[in-house]
N, C-alpha and C positions, 0 to 999 in steps of 0.2 A: 314039773320041771323038765321032764323028758320031752313032753309035747312041745314046749317052747323051744327047747334045744333043736328038736327035729324041724320045726317050722323055720327057724333061723337058717339051718343048714340047707333046707330046700330052697328058700328064697335066695340065698347066696349062690347056690348052684345054678339056679335059673339065670341070675344076673351074669354069672361067669360064662354061661353058654351063649348069651346074647353078644358077648364080646368076641367070640371066636370068629374067624373069617368066614367059615361056611355058613353059620347061622346069621351073621351080620349081612352077608350078601343076599341071602334069601329074604331076610326082613326088609332090606332096602328095596329089592325087586318087588316084593309084595306091596309095600307102601307106594312105590312109584306106579304100579298098576292100579291101585285103588284111587290114587289122586287123578290119574289120567281118566279113569272110568267116571269119576265124579265130575270132572271137567266136561267130558263129552256128554254126559247126561244132563247137566245143569246149564250148560252154555252152548247148545247146538247152533242157535241162530247167530250168536256172537262169533263163534268160530268160523262159520261160513261167510258172514258178512264182513268181517274185519280183515280177512287175509288179502283182499285186493284193494284195500284202502291205501291212499297215499299219505294223507295227513289227518290230523285229528279233526279238522273242520269238515272233512268229508264224512265223518261219522254222524254228524247231525242230520236227522231225517229231513227237516225242512229248515231253510234259512230264514230266520225272522227278519223283518224289514229294518227295525231300529237296531243301532249298535248296542244299546243297553240290553234289549231282549236277546240279541244274539249272544252277548257275553254271558247272560244268565243261563241260556240254554246250553252253552258250551260248558259252563261250570257244573250244571246238573248232569250232563252227559259224562263229564270227567269223573264225577263222584260215582255214577252208576257203573262205569267201566272199571274204575280203579286206577 
């Protein structure tokens, strides 16, 4: 019973510290840095190529001749980019 009591106290203490401003700010900063790092590692070409684009149609690498193919390519690119 003491083991369970101690585990509950430790878990509650950890949860309480996460709510304090000091630890919450550090956790938020760490998560922000991790997300930025993942974004830079996984999306380097998108980050470089997308900054100077004016419209979504400029994102398409090649413009298909028919309107139907153009719309399909646009939808596929939209899904890829998000």
